[in-house]
C-alpha positions in Angstrom: 88.4 117.4 79.2 89.4 121.1 80.0 91.3 121.1 83.5 93.1 124.9 83.9 91.4 127.9 84.2 89.7 129.0 80.6 87.4 131.8 79.2 86.5 132.1 76.1 85.6 135.3 74.7 83.2 135.3 71.8 82.2 138.1 69.2 79.7 137.6 66.4 82.4 135.7 64.7 81.5 132.8 66.6 77.7 132.4 65.6 78.3 133.0 62.0 78.4 129.2 61.4 74.9 128.8 62.8 73.0 131.2 60.8 73.6 134.4 62.7 74.6 137.9 61.4 78.2 139.6 62.3 77.3 143.6 63.0 77.4 144.7 59.7 75.2 142.0 58.6 72.6 142.3 61.7 72.5 146.6 60.6 71.5 145.5 57.2 69.1 143.3 58.0 67.7 145.6 60.4 67.1 148.3 58.0 65.9 145.6 55.4 63.1 144.3 58.2 62.4 148.1 58.9 60.7 148.4 55.1 59.3 145.3 55.1 55.4 144.9 56.5 56.2 142.1 59.1 58.4 144.1 61.3 56.7 147.1 60.3 53.5 146.0 61.6 55.3 144.5 64.6 56.7 147.5 65.6 53.2 149.5 64.8 51.8 147.3 67.5 54.1 148.0 70.1 53.3 151.7 70.1 55.7 153.1 67.1 54.0 154.8 64.3 55.0 154.7 60.5 57.0 158.1 60.2 59.0 157.3 63.0 60.1 153.7 61.6 61.2 155.3 58.5 63.0 157.8 60.2 65.1 155.5 62.6 65.6 153.7 59.5 66.7 156.1 57.3 68.8 157.6 60.2 70.6 154.5 61.0 71.3 153.8 57.1 73.1 157.3 57.0 75.2 156.4 59.9 78.6 155.4 59.7 78.7 152.6 62.7 79.4 149.2 61.6 76.8 148.1 64.1 73.5 149.0 65.6 74.4 148.5 69.1 76.9 150.8 68.5 74.6 153.2 66.7 72.1 152.8 69.5 75.0 153.6 72.3 74.9 157.1 70.8 71.0 157.8 69.8 69.2 156.7 73.2 66.4 158.2 71.8 65.9 155.2 69.5 66.9 152.6 72.0 63.7 151.6 72.6 62.9 150.7 68.9 66.0 149.6 68.0 66.4 146.8 70.5 62.6 145.7 69.4 64.3 146.1 65.7 67.3 143.6 66.8 64.8 141.0 68.4 62.5 141.2 65.0 65.3 140.0 63.4 67.2 137.6 65.3 64.4 135.5 67.0 63.7 133.9 63.0 67.7 133.1 62.4 67.8 131.1 65.6 66.8 127.7 64.4 67.7 124.7 66.0 68.7 122.8 62.8 71.6 125.4 61.9 73.0 123.9 65.1 73.7 120.6 63.7 73.5 121.8 60.0 76.1 119.4 59.0 74.2 116.0 59.5 71.0 117.8 58.5 72.4 119.0 54.8 73.5 115.0 53.5 70.6 114.0 54.8 68.0 116.6 52.8 70.4 116.5 49.8 73.6 114.3 49.7 74.8 116.0 46.8 76.0 119.1 49.2 78.9 118.5 51.0 78.4 119.7 54.4 80.6 123.0 56.4 82.5 120.8 58.4 84.7 123.5 58.6 82.7 126.1 60.7 81.1 123.5 63.0 83.3 124.7 66.1 80.7 124.0 69.1 81.1 120.3 68.2 84.9 120.9 68.3 85.0 122.5 72.0 82.4 119.8 73.2 84.9 117.2 71.7 87.2 118.7 74.1 85.4 118.4 77.0 84.6 114.9 76.5 83.2 112.9 78.6 79.8 115.0 78.2 78.6 113.5 81.3 81.4 115.1 82.8 80.5 118.5 81.4 80.4 120.4 84.6 84.1 118.9 85.6 85.3 121.7 82.6 87.5 124.5 84.1 85.7 126.8 81.3 83.6 130.0 81.6 82.5 131.9 78.5 82.1 135.8 77.9 80.1 136.4 74.8 79.1 139.9 73.3 76.2 138.2 71.5 72.5 138.5 71.9 71.7 134.7 70.6 71.9 131.7 72.9 73.2 129.3 70.2 76.3 127.9 72.4 74.1 126.9 75.7 71.3 125.5 73.5 74.2 123.2 71.4 75.5 121.7 74.7 71.7 120.9 76.2 70.6 119.3 73.4 73.3 117.3 72.8 73.9 116.3 76.3 70.1 115.5 76.3 70.0 113.8 73.3 73.4 111.7 73.5 72.4 110.0 77.3 68.2 109.8 76.7 65.4 109.6 78.5 66.9 108.4 81.8 69.9 111.3 81.9 73.8 111.0 82.3 73.0 109.0 85.6 71.1 106.7 83.7 68.4 105.8 86.4 66.1 108.7 86.0 62.9 110.5 85.3 62.6 112.2 82.1 62.0 115.3 84.6 65.1 114.6 87.1 67.4 113.9 83.2 66.0 117.4 82.1 66.8 118.7 85.5 70.5 116.9 85.7 71.4 118.3 81.9 70.2 121.8 83.0 72.6 121.7 85.9 75.6 120.4 84.2 75.4 123.1 81.6 74.4 126.2 84.0 77.5 125.0 85.8 79.9 126.6 82.8 79.5 130.4 83.3 78.3 131.8 80.1 77.9 135.7 80.4 76.1 137.5 77.8 77.7 140.8 78.1 75.0 143.0 76.4 72.0 140.8 77.3 70.3 137.4 75.6 67.0 137.4 73.6 65.3 135.9 76.9 66.1 132.7 79.1 65.6 129.4 77.1 62.7 127.2 78.7 65.0 124.2 80.2 66.8 127.4 81.8 64.4 127.3 85.2 65.3 130.9 86.6 62.5 132.2 86.6 62.6 135.0 83.8 60.7 135.2 80.9 61.3 132.5 78.8 61.9 131.8 74.5 62.6 129.1 73.3 64.9 128.3 70.8 63.9 128.6 67.2 60.1 129.4 68.0 59.1 128.6 64.2 55.9 130.0 62.5 54.9 133.8 62.8 56.1 135.3 66.4 53.7 138.0 67.7 54.7 141.5 69.3 54.5 140.4 72.7 57.7 138.1 72.3 59.5 140.5 70.5 59.0 143.0 73.4 59.6 140.5 75.8 63.0 139.9 74.1 63.8 143.4 73.6 63.7 143.6 77.3 66.7 140.8 77.7 68.8 143.2 75.4 71.5 145.8 76.7 72.4 148.8 74.9 75.2 150.5 77.1 75.3 154.1 76.1 79.4 155.1 75.2 79.8 157.8 78.6 79.0 154.7 80.5 82.2 152.5 81.1 81.1 150.8 84.3 78.0 147.9 84.9 77.7 145.0 87.7 78.2 142.6 84.3 81.8 143.5 83.9 83.0 143.2 87.6 81.8 139.2 86.8 83.6 139.5 83.4 86.6 141.3 85.0 86.7 138.4 88.0 86.7 135.3 85.7 89.8 137.2 83.2 91.8 137.9 86.1 91.4 134.7 87.5 92.0 132.7 84.3 94.9 130.8 83.4 94.2 130.8 79.4 92.4 133.2 77.4 91.0 132.3 73.8 89.4 135.7 71.7 87.0 133.3 68.9 85.0 135.6 66.2 86.0 138.9 68.3 86.0 142.0 66.4 88.5 143.9 69.0 86.0 147.1 69.2 88.1 149.8 71.1 85.4 150.6 73.7 84.5 146.5 74.1 88.1 145.9 74.8 88.2 148.7 77.0 85.1 147.6 79.3 86.8 143.9 79.4 90.4 144.9 79.7 90.7 147.5 81.9 94.3 149.0 82.8 96.3 146.3 85.5 93.8 143.3 84.8 96.2 140.9 82.8 98.9 141.7 85.3 97.0 138.1 87.3 97.4 134.6 86.6 97.1 134.3 83.2 100.1 133.4 81.0 98.7 132.3 77.7 96.3 134.4 75.0 95.4 132.8 71.9 92.6 134.0 69.5 91.5 134.3 65.7 92.0 137.5 63.7 89.9 136.0 60.4 88.5 138.9 58.5 90.1 141.5 60.8 91.0 144.7 59.1 94.5 146.3 59.1 93.2 149.6 61.3 91.6 146.4 63.7 94.9 144.7 64.0 96.8 147.7 64.6 94.5 148.5 67.4 95.0 145.3 69.1 98.6 145.7 68.3 99.1 149.3 69.9 96.0 149.7 72.1 93.4 147.6 73.4 96.0 144.9 74.5 99.0 147.1 75.5 99.8 145.5 78.6 99.4 142.0 77.9 101.1 142.6 74.5 103.6 145.4 74.6 105.6 144.5 70.9 102.8 142.7 69.2 103.5 142.4 65.3 101.5 143.8 62.8 99.9 141.4 60.3 101.6 143.2 57.3 105.1 142.0 58.9 104.7 138.4 59.2 101.7 137.2 58.1 99.5 135.4 58.3 100.4 135.4 62.1 99.9 138.1 64.9 102.0 137.0 68.1 104.5 138.4 70.0 105.9 135.0 71.7 104.3 131.9 70.1 104.5 130.0 73.6 102.8 133.1 75.1 100.2 135.4 73.0 99.1 133.4 69.7 96.8 135.2 67.0 95.6 133.7 63.9 94.2 134.4 60.8 91.9 131.4 61.0 88.4 130.2 61.6 86.9 129.1 64.4 87.3 125.6 64.0 90.7 125.2 62.1 92.2 127.4 64.5 90.8 125.0 67.9 92.0 122.4 65.8 95.3 123.5 65.7 95.6 125.0 69.1 93.8 121.9 71.0 97.2 122.0 73.1 96.6 125.1 74.4 93.4 123.8 76.3 95.3 121.4 78.1 99.3 122.1 78.5 
């Protein structure tokens, strides 16, 4: 069980193992889909003419930002069609089977080795055992992703672990569903830039979209999912959501950056000057896939107050850290990192 106040900060790399794309891949998929009849027809039914769709695709493709989010933050005239294109691209990629893929692959094809190295949700939930006390863990999650894979994994695992009578063992199905919902919702999961709608088991009264809808999805589904996505213009640095994340981070004793790209704008919004002078005494994270300029930014700018003399990765590969007992960032995927740093969650 996680007993110290812990915050996970998730970037696109955190969802890769579950079939969701990282920033550059999402941009590429959106551009590709804009030229396909399915997405083009959906956007057409949402009121966008073919000429506008083609112009958006070309302008997006001929721009330098590696992510569509960064592009839309500047091109506000494309925000509506951009969010709808993101939703139309991501909705089919939220697949229930991908969340438990390590078990499905041997079942469907015993000759294929399952990708155990990437299944970090299972590793995390193992650290929070027993699952019936999930809500007692001192954990909060700040995610920059639109997908709902982590909360769906937690709810599905909890619901199937304890069966029709729920964690308490003596409930009706409706009561068991409600108890599982409350245990998962007790762990704050904040989607900084929104999400693809609210999951059906999350009875918050908002527009709902089930995970992995299956089959064809309608323009109405895309429209409603897009409404739940927020693109924050570059000039706008303040948002109520960052007040919540700042509070979580300032109260945290442990902060873990997993699959996070350390985009300068996101770092400034997440960690304003002076915030890290609070309670946090340990910060860990993954650096897998980050370029040298990204590592230099991490060392010299975004985390300057927290890591004044972070060593550049070229000087001491494969680790980047100031003090192995204080701030540690490793070139590992998330699952391997969690296995090597389990002690950090409990010491």
